[in-house]
N, C-alpha and C positions, 0 to 999 in steps of 0.2 A: 504493501502501499504505499500509497506517495505519499512525504508528507507534505501536509497544505502550509500554506503562508500566512504570517499572522495578518496579515489584511482582509484573507477572507474567514477569520475566526466566527467572526458572528456568524457564517453559517450553522444549520445543524450538522456536528459531526458523523452522528449513524442515518442522517435523512428522517431523526424521527422529533431527537430533542438537545438541546443545548447539555449540558455537563453541568450542571450546579457544584461551583466553587467555591467554596469555603476558607475564609482566613483565618486562624488562630492564631494570638500573639499574647503568647504569657507576658507577665511584667509585675515587676516590684520596683513600688518607688522610681516610675518613669516620668514623671509629670512633664518632664522639662524634653522630653524626646517623643511621647506617645503621641502627639497630636499629629506630628512631623509625619510619623507612621503611617499612620492610619488614613489620612490626608492623600499622602504620597500613593498606597492602595488602589485608593477611587479615583484616583486621576488616570489610571493605567489602559489606556485605548488603542484596541478593540475589545480587550475584555473587561467580564462586567463580573465580579463578585456578587455572589447569590450575599454572602454574608460576611461580614468584618466582626468578630467575634475576641473583643479583646479582655482577657482571664487575669481581672487583679488577684494578683497573690498574695493577699494582706496587706496593701502598702498603708501607710502613714503619711499619704500625701496627696495632690488632688490625681493620682493617676486616672481615675476612673470616673473622674467628672471628666477630665480635660478628653480622656478618649472619646465619651458621649457626645460632649458638645463638639468632636468632628467629626462623628455621625458614625461612631461603631457603637455596638451591641459590648453590655459591659457583662458581664458574670463575675461573680465575687467568689473565691474558694481562700479559706482562712488556713489550710495545709500548706506547708508550704512542700514546694516540689509538685504538688500534684494539682500543677496550671495547665499544665496540657493534655492530661485527662481527663481533667472539666470541659475544657474547649472541644476538645472531640466528641466529648457524651452532649456536649447541647448544641454540634451541629447538626442537630438532626435534619432530614433533608436534601443535606449535600451528597454529591457525589464522590466530588473529590477535597483533600485535605492539605492545606498550606500552610506550612509552621516558618512562624519569622520570631525574630526578637523581638522585644522593646522599644531598647535603645538607639534606632536608627545606625546602629551599625551595617545591618542589612540596608542592598538597594534594591526600595519596591522597583525601580525602572528594570529590573533582572528579572520581575515575575514570569514574564512570556514564555523570556530563554530557558528556566526552569521546568516552566507546563506545558511546552512542546512536546519533549519529547512522550511523555504519558497522554496528551492529549492526541497526540498520534498514532497513542499504539505501538510505539517503539520501546518503554520503560513502563516500567512499575511502581518503584519506585525512584525519584530523580533528586540526586542530591547538588548542592549550591555549593560547587570549589572555588577553597580561596585560593588553594595552589595552584591550581588551573588561571584565574584570574588576577586579576589585583586587589593589594592591599595595602589600603595606607600607612606609614609607618607611623609606628605606635599601637596601632590596632587588636596587636595580639604580643603578647608576655612573650620572652625568648620559653619561658618552662611553658606556656600554653601551644607552641610550634612546635616543640619536641616533642609533647605528651599527642600530639595528632598524625604526628609522622610515626611514632611508635605503635600507635593504634592501630594507624592503615596498615603497618607492616604484616601487623598482625592475622587482622583480617586476612587481608593478601595471601598471604602463608597456608592460615589455618580453612578461611571459607571461600579461596579462590574469587574473594571480589576486586573488581580493580579500583582498590579504596585511594585517594590521598587528600582526602580533609574528611571532616566527621561533620562541617556544617552545619547550624540551625536554620538554612534557608532550605525548605527543601515540599516535595508532592508527594503524595501518594492517596490512592480512590480510599475514602473511609470505609469501603468491605473489609478493603483488604488489615488497613490496621488494625478495625477492632477484628480482627478473625487472628492478630498476631498476637493477642493475649495480653498486652503489655503488662509489667511488674515495676521497672527500675520507674518511681517516679521522683528522682531529682537526677545527677551530674549522668547516669547512666542510659537515660532513657534515649536519646540518638542512638549510640551504639548497640542498644538491645535491638531496636527495629530495624538494622542493617544487616543482625547476626539473624535476626531469624526470620529476615527476609529473605535471604541467602539459602534460609533450609526450606523455610517455603517453599524455594522454584520461583521467586520473582525474579525478574528482571532487572537489573540496577544499571543507572548509568548520572553521570558526571556529567556538568555541562559549568565552563567557568563565571565566576560573577565577579564583584567587585564587595568590598570588606572596606568601612569607614569606621575612623574611631571615634570615639562615643564622648561629644561633646563636651571634652573636657574630662568628664570624670572617670572614675576608677572602677573598672569590671569589679562585680562582684564576686567573681567565680576565681579570675586572673591576676586580680588587683595585688594580693596576698599571698606570700611562699605560701601560709596553712591551707590558705581556699584552695589555691592550684593545689598543692598535695591531696586536697581529700577528693577534688576532684580528679585526677587524673589517677588516686587510686580505685576512685568508682569504676571509669571510663576501663582502664585495663581490667579491671577484676571482673566483666559485665563482659566482654570479650570473649572469656570461657565460660562463665556462669550456665549459658543457654548451647552451649556447645551441643549438649545431649535434647534439646527441645525437640519435642516432635508436635509437628502444626494438628490441627484436628484434618484438614485437608490439603492436599497438594496444588496451593494459588494458582503456581506456575502451568503446571502440566493439565491440569484439568480446565483450564481458562479455553472457551472458545474466544480467537481474538478481533474475533468478527461483529463478540457480541458484549464489550462488555461495559462502555460507557455510552450513555449511562448505566448506570448498576441496577 
């Protein structure tokens, strides 16, 4: 099947209906940046997002209110680390889930590039790779870069995935993500998704994306050595923890490539 041009993406892919895409943005004290993220997503043409869901993960600033004023739906989840799961469950009616952070480091202009392999049925999980794209100076700490490379190396050798990055900007069918039975609610979420996708037979693809600095603010994870150490251990241990996981069904081999979107 030929890849559709983005200039014609306002036409139905299957001849029946346009896939409904929901963006899920976990956010904790992101008041300075969240409106820019929401507005950036809303301005992507010709894509039209079905829903933009900001999951306020217990912020004590104006994150939720600013997101709401910018046009997003806001879900409040007090349990730290459960924001992605809460957004996934809230995104009822969506065919495709897009995940990105609320700190404006991810560039919403990369959304069409991330979605294209999924919507053209060339991939099942698409991750925006900062390693293949461009990163502003200081956007990632040396320990973050090292940890990403090490985890990517392990996944390449253990699971046969051509991984260069564990980027937060990614797209997957909502039904597939639910079927992965996600358990890691903190730093291991992204890696668990990639490992289980490989074991479930889903097709993995990376595309180059841009990555920006966090508006002069420190990363909550990579901004301190202790935070980096906790995240690094969780990520590396997760790459092995689910090596024996068995999906309820083989999502890749059971797929009829002509009838997956909408699901």
